[in-house]
C-alpha positions as CSV (number, residue, x, y, z in Angstrom):
1,M,-5.6,-16.8,-2.1
2,C,-2.0,-17.5,-1.5
3,G,1.7,-16.7,-2.2
4,I,3.6,-16.9,-5.5
5,V,7.4,-16.9,-6.0
6,G,9.5,-17.3,-9.0
7,Y,13.2,-17.1,-9.9
8,V,15.4,-17.2,-13.0
9,G,19.2,-16.6,-12.8
10,P,22.6,-18.3,-12.3
11,K,21.8,-19.8,-8.8
12,P,20.0,-23.0,-7.9
13,A,16.3,-22.0,-7.9
14,A,14.9,-24.4,-5.2
15,P,16.5,-22.9,-2.1
16,I,15.4,-19.4,-3.2
17,L,11.9,-20.5,-3.9
18,V,11.5,-22.3,-0.5
19,D,12.9,-19.3,1.3
20,G,10.5,-17.0,-0.5
21,L,7.6,-19.4,0.3
22,A,8.5,-19.3,4.0
23,R,8.3,-15.5,4.0
24,L,4.9,-15.6,2.3
25,E,3.5,-18.4,4.4
26,Y,1.3,-15.9,6.3
27,R,-0.6,-15.4,3.0
28,G,-1.6,-19.1,2.9
29,Y,-0.4,-22.2,4.5
30,D,-2.4,-25.3,3.9
31,S,-0.1,-26.7,1.3
32,A,3.0,-25.7,-0.7
33,G,5.0,-26.7,-3.8
34,V,7.8,-25.8,-6.2
35,A,8.6,-26.6,-9.8
36,V,12.0,-26.2,-11.4
37,L,13.2,-26.7,-15.0
38,G,16.1,-29.1,-15.1
39,A,18.3,-29.8,-18.1
40,S,15.7,-32.1,-19.7
41,E,12.7,-32.3,-17.4
42,L,10.2,-30.3,-15.4
43,K,10.5,-31.3,-11.7
44,V,7.6,-30.7,-9.4
45,H,7.5,-31.3,-5.6
46,K,4.4,-30.6,-3.5
47,D,3.2,-31.3,0.0
48,A,0.1,-30.8,2.1
49,G,0.9,-28.7,5.2
50,R,3.4,-26.0,6.0
51,V,6.5,-24.9,4.0
52,R,8.7,-26.6,6.6
53,E,7.2,-30.0,5.6
54,L,7.9,-29.2,1.9
55,E,11.5,-28.2,2.7
56,A,12.0,-31.4,4.7
57,S,10.7,-33.7,2.0
58,L,12.4,-31.9,-0.9
59,P,14.5,-34.4,-2.9
60,K,18.3,-33.9,-2.7
61,R,18.6,-33.9,-6.4
62,F,16.3,-31.0,-7.4
63,G,18.5,-28.9,-9.6
64,G,17.5,-26.2,-11.9
65,K,18.1,-22.4,-12.2
66,L,14.5,-21.4,-13.1
67,G,11.4,-22.2,-11.2
68,I,8.2,-21.2,-9.5
69,G,6.6,-21.9,-6.1
70,H,3.4,-21.5,-4.3
71,T,1.9,-21.6,-0.8
72,R,-1.8,-22.1,-0.7
73,W,-5.0,-21.1,1.1
74,A,-7.8,-23.2,-0.2
75,T,-10.6,-21.9,-2.4
76,H,-11.3,-24.9,-4.6
77,G,-10.7,-28.3,-3.1
78,G,-9.4,-29.1,0.4
79,P,-5.8,-29.2,1.5
80,S,-4.0,-32.1,-0.2
81,K,-0.9,-33.0,-2.2
82,D,-3.0,-33.2,-5.4
83,N,-4.6,-29.8,-4.8
84,A,-1.3,-28.1,-4.0
85,H,0.3,-25.9,-6.6
86,P,2.1,-26.0,-9.0
87,H,-0.2,-27.8,-11.4
88,M,1.0,-29.5,-14.5
89,S,-0.3,-30.0,-18.0
90,G,-1.1,-33.5,-19.2
91,N,2.2,-33.8,-21.0
92,E,4.0,-32.7,-17.8
93,R,5.9,-30.0,-19.6
94,I,4.0,-26.9,-18.3
95,A,3.6,-25.8,-14.7
96,V,1.3,-23.1,-13.4
97,V,0.8,-21.3,-10.0
98,H,-2.2,-19.1,-9.4
99,N,-3.7,-16.7,-6.9
100,G,-7.4,-15.8,-7.3
101,I,-10.5,-17.6,-8.5
102,F,-11.5,-18.7,-12.1
103,D,-15.3,-18.1,-12.0
104,N,-15.9,-20.3,-15.0
105,A,-13.7,-23.2,-13.8
106,G,-16.6,-25.6,-13.7
107,A,-17.5,-25.1,-17.3
108,L,-13.9,-25.3,-18.4
109,R,-13.3,-28.5,-16.4
110,S,-16.3,-30.1,-18.1
111,Q,-15.0,-29.1,-21.6
112,L,-11.5,-30.5,-20.8
113,E,-12.9,-33.8,-19.5
114,E,-15.1,-34.1,-22.6
115,S,-12.0,-33.7,-24.7
116,G,-10.3,-36.6,-22.9
117,V,-8.2,-34.7,-20.3
118,K,-7.9,-36.5,-17.0
119,L,-7.8,-33.8,-14.2
120,R,-5.7,-34.7,-11.2
121,S,-7.1,-32.1,-8.7
122,D,-10.2,-30.4,-7.5
123,T,-8.8,-26.9,-8.2
124,D,-9.7,-24.2,-10.7
125,T,-6.0,-23.6,-11.3
126,E,-5.3,-26.9,-13.0
127,V,-7.5,-26.1,-16.0
128,L,-5.1,-23.3,-17.0
129,A,-2.2,-25.7,-17.3
130,H,-4.2,-27.9,-19.7
131,L,-5.6,-24.8,-21.6
132,I,-2.0,-23.6,-22.2
133,E,-1.0,-27.1,-23.4
134,Q,-3.8,-27.1,-25.9
135,A,-3.5,-23.5,-27.0
136,A,-2.3,-22.5,-30.5
137,G,0.8,-20.3,-30.6
138,D,4.5,-20.4,-31.4
139,T,5.7,-18.9,-28.1
140,L,4.7,-19.4,-24.4
141,E,3.4,-15.9,-24.4
142,E,1.0,-16.6,-27.2
143,K,-0.2,-19.7,-25.5
144,V,-0.8,-18.0,-22.2
145,L,-2.6,-15.1,-23.9
146,A,-4.9,-17.4,-25.8
147,S,-5.7,-19.4,-22.7
148,L,-6.4,-16.3,-20.6
149,R,-9.0,-15.2,-23.1
150,R,-11.0,-18.2,-22.1
151,I,-10.8,-17.4,-18.4
152,D,-13.3,-15.4,-16.3
153,G,-12.2,-14.3,-12.9
154,T,-9.3,-13.0,-10.9
155,Y,-5.7,-14.2,-11.2
156,G,-2.1,-13.6,-10.6
157,I,-0.3,-16.4,-12.4
158,A,3.2,-17.6,-13.2
159,V,3.9,-20.2,-15.9
160,I,7.0,-22.2,-17.0
161,D,7.3,-24.5,-19.9
162,L,10.0,-27.0,-20.7
163,E,9.9,-25.9,-24.4
164,F,10.9,-22.4,-23.3
165,P,13.4,-23.0,-20.5
166,D,14.7,-19.4,-20.4
167,R,11.6,-17.6,-19.2
168,I,8.7,-17.3,-16.7
169,V,5.5,-15.7,-18.1
170,V,3.3,-14.0,-15.5
171,A,0.0,-12.2,-15.7
172,R,-2.2,-10.2,-13.4
173,N,-5.9,-9.5,-13.1
174,G,-7.1,-8.6,-9.7
175,S,-4.3,-10.4,-7.7
176,P,-1.0,-8.7,-7.1
177,L,2.3,-9.6,-8.8
178,I,5.7,-8.0,-8.4
179,L,8.9,-8.4,-10.4
180,G,12.2,-8.1,-8.5
181,I,15.2,-6.9,-10.5
182,G,18.5,-8.5,-9.4
183,D,22.0,-8.5,-10.7
184,G,21.8,-11.0,-13.6
185,E,18.7,-12.5,-12.1
186,M,15.0,-11.8,-11.8
187,H,12.4,-12.6,-9.2
188,V,8.6,-12.9,-9.2
189,A,6.4,-12.6,-6.1
190,S,3.0,-11.8,-5.0
191,D,4.4,-9.8,-2.1
192,A,7.6,-7.9,-1.6
193,A,8.3,-10.0,1.6
194,A,9.5,-12.9,-0.7
195,L,12.1,-11.0,-2.5
196,I,13.3,-8.3,-0.1
197,R,16.3,-10.4,0.9
198,Y,17.5,-10.4,-2.8
199,T,16.5,-7.0,-4.2
200,R,14.7,-3.8,-3.2
201,Q,14.1,-2.8,-6.9
202,V,10.7,-3.9,-7.9
203,V,8.1,-3.4,-10.7
204,Y,4.4,-3.6,-9.9
205,L,2.2,-5.1,-12.6
206,D,-1.2,-3.6,-13.3
207,D,-4.4,-5.4,-13.9
208,G,-4.6,-6.7,-17.5
209,E,-0.8,-6.7,-17.8
210,L,1.6,-9.6,-18.5
211,A,5.4,-9.9,-18.3
212,T,8.1,-12.2,-19.7
213,V,10.9,-12.6,-17.1
214,R,14.4,-13.8,-18.1
215,A,17.6,-13.7,-16.2
216,D,18.8,-10.6,-18.1
217,G,15.6,-8.6,-17.6
218,Y,11.9,-8.4,-18.4
219,R,9.3,-7.0,-20.8
220,T,5.7,-6.1,-20.0
221,F,2.7,-6.1,-22.4
222,T,-1.1,-6.0,-22.4
223,Q,-3.5,-8.7,-23.3
224,D,-3.5,-7.6,-26.9
225,A,0.3,-8.0,-26.9
226,S,1.0,-4.3,-27.0
227,P,4.2,-3.4,-25.0
228,T,4.0,-1.3,-21.8
229,T,6.5,0.8,-20.1
230,K,7.2,0.3,-16.4
231,T,9.4,2.2,-13.9
232,A,11.2,0.3,-11.1
233,K,10.5,1.5,-7.5
234,T,12.5,1.0,-4.4
235,V,10.9,-1.0,-1.5
236,E,11.2,1.1,1.7
237,W,11.3,-1.8,4.1
238,E,14.4,-3.8,5.1
239,A,14.8,-7.5,5.1
240,D,15.3,-7.7,8.9
241,E,11.9,-6.2,9.4
242,Y,10.5,-9.6,8.4
243,E,12.4,-11.4,11.1
244,R,10.9,-12.2,14.6
245,G,14.1,-11.3,16.4
246,L,13.9,-12.2,20.1
247,H,10.1,-12.7,20.1
248,E,8.5,-16.1,19.9
249,H,5.8,-14.9,17.4
250,F,5.5,-12.1,14.9
251,M,2.3,-10.9,16.6
252,M,4.0,-10.1,19.9
253,K,6.9,-8.4,18.0
254,E,4.4,-6.3,16.2
255,I,2.6,-5.4,19.4
256,H,5.8,-4.2,20.9
257,E,6.6,-2.2,17.7
258,Q,3.5,-0.1,18.1
259,P,5.0,2.9,19.9
260,D,7.6,3.3,17.1
261,A,5.0,2.6,14.4
262,V,2.8,5.4,15.7
263,G,5.8,7.7,15.9
264,R,6.5,7.1,12.2
265,A,2.8,7.7,11.3
266,I,2.7,11.2,12.9
267,R,6.3,12.2,12.2
268,G,6.5,15.3,9.9
269,R,2.7,15.6,9.8
270,L,1.9,17.6,12.9
271,D,1.8,21.3,12.4
272,E,2.6,22.9,15.8
273,R,2.1,26.5,14.4
274,F,-1.4,26.1,13.2
275,H,-2.4,23.2,15.5
276,T,-3.4,20.9,12.6
277,V,-2.2,18.0,10.5
278,H,-0.6,18.2,7.1
279,L,-1.6,15.3,4.8
280,G,-0.2,16.3,1.4
281,G,-1.0,12.9,-0.1
282,L,-4.7,13.7,0.0
283,N,-4.3,15.8,-3.2
284,M,-7.2,18.0,-1.9
285,D,-7.0,21.7,-1.1
286,A,-8.9,23.5,1.6
287,R,-11.7,24.6,-0.7
288,E,-12.4,21.1,-1.8
289,A,-12.2,19.8,1.8
290,R,-14.9,22.3,2.8
291,E,-17.2,21.0,0.2
292,I,-17.3,17.5,1.8
293,K,-20.7,16.8,3.2
294,R,-20.2,13.2,4.2
295,V,-17.4,10.6,4.8
296,K,-17.9,7.0,4.0
297,I,-15.2,4.5,5.1
298,L,-14.8,1.1,3.5
299,G,-12.7,-1.8,4.9
300,C,-12.8,-5.4,5.8
301,G,-12.3,-7.2,9.1
302,S,-10.1,-5.2,11.5
303,A,-9.8,-2.5,8.9
304,Y,-13.6,-2.1,9.1
305,Y,-13.5,-1.8,12.9
306,A,-10.7,0.8,12.6
307,G,-13.0,2.6,10.1
308,Q,-15.7,2.6,12.7
309,M,-13.3,4.3,15.2
310,G,-12.4,6.7,12.4
311,A,-16.0,7.5,11.6
312,Q,-16.7,8.2,15.2
313,F,-13.7,10.5,15.4
314,I,-14.4,12.4,12.2
315,E,-18.0,13.0,13.1
316,E,-17.2,14.1,16.6
317,V,-14.3,16.3,15.8
318,A,-14.9,17.6,12.3
319,R,-18.7,17.5,12.6
320,I,-19.1,15.8,9.2
321,P,-21.6,12.9,9.1
322,A,-19.4,9.8,8.8
323,D,-20.0,6.1,8.9
324,A,-18.1,2.9,8.1
325,E,-19.3,-0.1,6.0
326,P,-17.8,-3.5,5.1
327,A,-16.3,-3.1,1.7
328,S,-17.4,-6.6,0.9
329,E,-21.0,-5.6,0.9
330,F,-20.7,-2.1,-0.5
331,R,-20.7,-2.6,-4.3
332,Y,-23.3,-5.3,-4.2
333,R,-26.1,-3.1,-2.9
334,N,-25.8,-0.7,-5.8
335,P,-24.9,2.3,-3.6
336,V,-25.8,5.9,-4.3
337,V,-22.5,7.6,-5.0
338,E,-22.6,11.3,-4.0
339,R,-20.4,14.0,-5.5
340,D,-19.9,15.7,-2.1
341,T,-19.0,12.5,-0.2
342,L,-15.4,11.6,0.6
343,Y,-14.9,7.8,0.4
344,V,-12.0,6.3,2.3
345,A,-10.7,2.8,1.5
346,V,-8.6,1.3,4.4
347,S,-6.4,-1.8,4.0
348,Q,-3.2,-3.0,5.5
349,S,-2.0,-4.8,2.4
350,G,-3.5,-2.4,-0.1
351,E,-4.5,-5.6,-2.0
352,T,-7.8,-6.6,-0.2
353,L,-9.9,-7.6,-3.2
354,D,-13.3,-6.7,-1.7
355,T,-11.9,-3.2,-0.9
356,L,-10.2,-2.8,-4.2
357,V,-13.3,-3.7,-6.3
358,A,-15.3,-1.2,-4.1
359,V,-12.8,1.5,-5.0
360,Q,-13.0,0.6,-8.7
361,E,-16.8,0.7,-8.6
362,L,-16.6,4.2,-6.9
363,K,-14.2,5.4,-9.5
364,R,-16.4,4.2,-12.3
365,K,-19.3,6.1,-10.8
366,G,-17.3,9.3,-10.3
367,G,-16.8,9.1,-6.6
368,R,-13.8,10.7,-4.9
369,V,-11.8,8.1,-3.1
370,I,-8.7,8.3,-0.8
371,G,-6.8,5.4,0.8
372,L,-5.4,4.6,4.1
373,V,-2.9,1.8,3.3
374,N,0.3,0.4,4.7
375,A,1.9,-1.0,1.5
376,V,3.5,1.6,-0.8
377,G,2.8,0.8,-4.4
378,S,-0.1,-1.6,-3.6
379,S,-3.2,-1.8,-5.9
380,I,-5.4,0.3,-3.7
381,A,-2.7,2.9,-3.3
382,R,-2.4,3.2,-7.1
383,E,-6.2,3.3,-7.7
384,V,-7.2,6.0,-5.3
385,D,-7.2,9.8,-5.9
386,G,-4.9,10.4,-2.9
387,G,-4.3,9.1,0.6
388,V,-2.3,8.5,3.7
389,Y,0.4,5.9,4.0
390,L,0.3,4.3,7.5
391,H,4.1,3.7,7.8
392,A,3.5,0.8,10.3
393,G,6.2,-1.3,8.6
394,P,5.7,-4.9,7.5
395,E,3.1,-6.8,9.4
396,V,3.4,-10.6,9.1
397,S,1.1,-12.0,11.7
398,V,-2.4,-12.7,10.3
399,A,-4.0,-10.9,13.3
400,S,-3.4,-7.2,12.7
401,T,-2.0,-5.1,15.6
402,K,0.3,-2.3,14.6
403,A,-1.4,-1.7,11.3
404,L,-4.8,-1.4,12.9
405,T,-3.4,1.0,15.5
406,N,-1.9,3.1,12.7
407,M,-5.2,3.0,10.8
408,A,-6.9,4.5,13.8
409,V,-4.1,7.1,14.1
410,G,-4.5,7.9,10.4
411,F,-8.2,8.5,10.8
412,A,-7.5,10.8,13.8
413,M,-5.1,12.8,11.7
414,L,-7.6,13.0,8.9
415,G,-10.3,14.1,11.3
416,I,-8.1,16.9,12.8
417,H,-7.1,18.0,9.3
418,L,-10.7,18.3,8.2
419,G,-11.8,19.7,11.5
420,R,-9.3,22.6,11.5
421,I,-10.4,23.5,8.0
422,R,-13.9,23.8,9.3
423,D,-14.8,24.8,12.9
424,V,-12.3,23.1,15.3
425,S,-10.6,25.9,17.3
426,P,-6.9,26.3,17.6
427,A,-7.1,25.3,21.2
428,D,-8.9,22.0,20.4
429,G,-6.5,21.4,17.6
430,R,-3.5,21.9,20.0
431,R,-5.2,19.6,22.5
432,L,-5.6,16.8,20.0
433,I,-2.1,17.3,18.5
434,D,-0.7,17.0,22.0
435,G,-2.7,13.8,22.5
436,L,-1.3,12.3,19.3
437,K,2.2,13.1,20.4
438,K,1.6,11.4,23.7
439,L,0.3,8.1,22.2
440,P,3.6,6.3,21.8
441,E,4.5,6.6,25.5
442,D,0.9,5.7,26.5
443,I,1.1,2.5,24.3
444,A,4.5,1.6,25.7
445,A,3.0,1.9,29.3
446,I,0.2,-0.6,28.3
447,V,2.6,-3.1,26.7
448,A,4.6,-2.9,30.0
449,Q,1.6,-4.6,31.7
450,E,2.1,-7.7,29.5
451,E,2.8,-10.1,32.4
452,E,-0.4,-9.2,34.2
453,L,-2.4,-9.2,31.0
454,A,-1.1,-12.7,30.3
455,K,-2.5,-14.0,33.5
456,I,-5.9,-12.5,32.7
457,A,-5.8,-14.1,29.3
458,G,-5.1,-17.5,30.8
459,R,-8.3,-17.2,32.8
460,L,-10.4,-16.0,29.9
461,A,-9.1,-18.8,27.7
462,Q,-10.8,-21.3,29.9
463,H,-14.3,-20.1,28.8
464,E,-15.8,-21.3,25.6
465,S,-17.8,-18.1,25.0
466,L,-17.3,-14.4,25.9
467,F,-19.0,-11.1,25.5
468,F,-17.2,-7.8,24.6
469,V,-19.2,-4.8,25.3
470,G,-18.7,-1.1,24.7
471,R,-20.8,2.1,24.1
472,T,-20.3,4.8,21.4
473,R,-16.5,5.2,21.3
474,G,-16.0,1.9,23.0
475,Y,-18.2,-0.2,20.7
476,P,-15.6,-0.5,17.8
477,V,-13.0,-1.3,20.5
478,A,-15.3,-4.2,21.7
479,R,-15.8,-5.4,18.1
480,E,-12.1,-5.4,17.4
481,G,-11.4,-7.2,20.8
482,A,-13.8,-9.9,20.0
483,Q,-12.4,-10.3,16.5
484,K,-8.8,-10.7,17.8
485,L,-9.8,-13.3,20.4
486,K,-11.8,-15.5,18.1
487,E,-9.5,-15.4,15.1
488,I,-6.4,-16.7,17.0
489,S,-7.8,-18.4,20.1
490,Y,-10.9,-20.0,18.4
491,R,-13.1,-19.0,21.3
492,H,-16.5,-17.7,20.5
493,A,-16.5,-14.0,21.2
494,E,-19.4,-11.7,20.5
495,A,-19.4,-7.9,20.7
496,Y,-22.4,-5.8,21.6
497,Q,-23.2,-2.2,22.4
498,T,-23.4,-2.1,26.2
499,S,-26.9,-0.5,25.9
500,E,-28.1,-3.5,23.8
501,L,-27.4,-6.2,26.4
502,K,-30.8,-5.7,28.1
503,H,-32.6,-6.1,24.8
504,G,-31.7,-9.8,24.4
505,P,-28.1,-10.8,25.0
506,L,-28.4,-10.5,28.8
507,A,-30.2,-13.8,28.7
508,L,-26.9,-15.5,28.0
509,I,-25.1,-14.0,30.9
510,S,-24.0,-16.6,33.4
511,P,-20.9,-17.6,35.6
512,D,-19.6,-19.4,32.5
513,V,-19.9,-16.4,30.1
514,P,-17.5,-13.6,31.1
515,S,-17.8,-10.1,29.7
516,V,-14.9,-7.8,28.7
517,A,-16.3,-4.3,29.2
518,I,-14.8,-1.2,27.7
519,V,-15.4,1.6,30.2
520,P,-13.6,4.9,29.4
521,D,-13.7,7.7,31.8
522,D,-15.9,9.9,29.7
523,E,-19.4,11.5,29.7
524,L,-21.0,8.1,29.6
525,L,-19.2,6.6,32.6
526,D,-22.3,6.5,34.8
527,R,-24.3,4.6,32.1
528,N,-21.5,2.1,31.6
529,I,-21.1,1.5,35.3
530,G,-24.9,0.9,35.5
531,A,-24.6,-1.8,32.8
532,L,-21.7,-3.5,34.8
533,H,-24.1,-3.8,37.8
534,E,-26.6,-5.5,35.5
535,I,-24.1,-8.1,34.4
536,G,-22.8,-8.6,37.9
537,A,-26.3,-9.1,39.3
538,R,-26.6,-12.1,37.0
539,S,-23.3,-13.6,38.2
540,G,-21.4,-12.7,35.0
541,P,-17.7,-12.5,35.5
542,L,-16.5,-9.0,34.6
543,Y,-13.1,-7.9,33.1
544,V,-13.1,-4.1,32.9
545,V,-10.8,-2.1,30.6
546,T,-10.9,1.4,32.0
547,H,-8.9,4.4,33.3
548,R,-7.3,5.1,36.6
549,G,-9.7,6.5,39.2
550,V,-12.8,4.8,37.8
551,D,-14.7,3.0,40.6
552,V,-15.8,-0.3,39.2
553,P,-18.3,-2.6,41.0
554,D,-17.0,-4.8,43.8
555,G,-16.2,-8.4,42.8
556,V,-15.0,-7.7,39.2
557,A,-12.7,-10.5,38.0
558,A,-10.1,-8.0,36.8
559,K,-9.6,-4.2,36.3
560,I,-7.3,-3.4,33.4
561,V,-6.1,0.2,33.6
562,V,-4.9,2.1,30.5
563,P,-3.4,5.7,30.5
564,K,-6.0,8.5,29.9
565,N,-5.4,10.5,26.8
566,E,-7.9,12.9,25.1
567,A,-11.4,11.3,25.0
568,E,-11.5,11.2,21.2
569,L,-8.2,9.3,21.1
570,D,-8.8,6.9,24.0
571,P,-10.3,4.1,21.8
572,I,-6.8,3.7,20.3
573,L,-5.3,2.9,23.7
574,L,-8.3,0.9,24.9
575,T,-7.6,-1.5,22.0
576,I,-4.0,-2.4,23.0
577,P,-4.6,-4.6,26.0
578,L,-7.2,-6.6,24.0
579,Q,-4.5,-7.4,21.5
580,I,-2.2,-8.7,24.3
581,I,-5.0,-10.7,25.9
582,A,-5.9,-12.4,22.6
583,Y,-2.3,-13.3,22.0
584,Y,-1.8,-14.9,25.4
585,A,-5.1,-16.7,25.3
586,A,-4.0,-18.3,22.0
587,V,-0.6,-19.2,23.5
588,A,-2.4,-20.7,26.6
589,L,-4.5,-22.9,24.3
590,G,-1.4,-24.0,22.3
591,H,-2.5,-22.5,19.0
592,D,-0.3,-21.2,16.1
593,V,-0.7,-17.5,16.9
594,D,0.7,-16.1,13.6
595,K,-1.1,-18.5,11.3
596,P,-4.6,-19.2,12.7
597,R,-6.6,-21.9,11.0
598,N,-8.7,-21.1,7.9
599,L,-7.4,-17.6,7.7
600,A,-4.8,-15.7,5.6
601,K,-3.2,-12.3,5.9
602,S,-4.0,-10.8,2.5
603,V,-7.5,-11.6,1.3
604,T,-7.2,-11.4,-2.5
605,V,-10.5,-13.2,-3.3
606,E,-14.1,-12.1,-3.0
């Protein structure tokens, strides 16, 4: 699970490869490497650590106008120079980079070792370089095809060979690959972020598809060597959207971008006349929408928590039974796929493999699936029957902020759309539409509290363990808040339903274990305040995220006030201060906010 880049053209390849790797580092960053074809040799340079270490140690004489590069997030073997990609064949004429996992790597390694091959790494990827070297065939394409027939698993690969110095051969099966079309040059990448500086004309490969890439163009074909026809698409994002600007970290830049991101998500979709939301991308008319009896939402990590918020909204507003489930578990429990259930796959990247394979399983069983994704042209976007693009813009930090917020907004729009087709009155439709329109200014007001939230974060960062608690609408907010804090500050954070504290977790409350409580001013306010008293009676420090006018118990450590919107939309706003707190807690502890340890942005392995 990592980032791939490739270049062939008239320019020196190494600087372009390193620049692309730096832009993909959020996808994986425990080691990196590049390989270029010189006049008579294949040059490979690798390093454990970040791309900046690779760039600093790159030899001055590293010429070549064709090459591939890789930044890694470990799946097989720990971070080391030997395990870093690219991996070479025994004769050092072939180099391979790979995203994904070869499921039968162990058996293949044993076969290679029995044939006398000395493996240099612990990775699954290295076996492919040796298989290609041993494969029969007159061209690199034939050798790659023959080798892939022996591979079980997922992959996005790029291969270069000193015997064929004019081409890069790439292949995809479950892990994204994009071709970038330049002026007399071609690029390869696993993410558009790597090539947006050089071209916005791209071709997305499909699963089971390969391509030969030369400076003057490309050709695509299937695993039986049959040609395919592809149409180039224009990437909608600009290169400067991948820059931090005046912000120290991408995460804070993306937090500040949320008012504009939400504005983009709702722009052109709100129907003032009929007090509803137009979502033409659903490819579903009113009659079909009325036949939906249940909504099942599938996502992973923060997308799953956004799905929980969405399920709560859809069930409350549209009165359709709805729930969310981790996509990573869905297909393995042999789910019953119902004809009148609407399945919703949610993913920032649109490439999350657990979610993608769940979509494919649903399609195989005849389920109707729509997507909420941020990346246009991504795998999930192309697999589903219809969907809603989030329009959050590029999100680089591993910890999701603006994409998560736009996911919640996307679910709110879907809920209003379905609700107005059913029994939601025009008055309630107008109320919720007005609430959506107010969200950008409400979010901006919360972000303006950044300085005070930073002080609170510094206090919370001193504790090794924390609770986040919320009830009904507030519970997904608590789960997302705990997720954010632990993934970038490395503090243990646990989320519970407020009502469940007294059924066990209350035993852990002490002066050393603070609780961040989500307390909206809604119909459950009295019950939430009662739980705060229970925590306070056991000397647990309390940090309360609530609305103006709510009377919290005396002695709370901090009261964080967010603007009041419509009750159904309040969870979106209650989440924002938790993002800022997590950010400043990580800063206070001296962590790399954008690239937390052991994690990667786009999870393209199961």
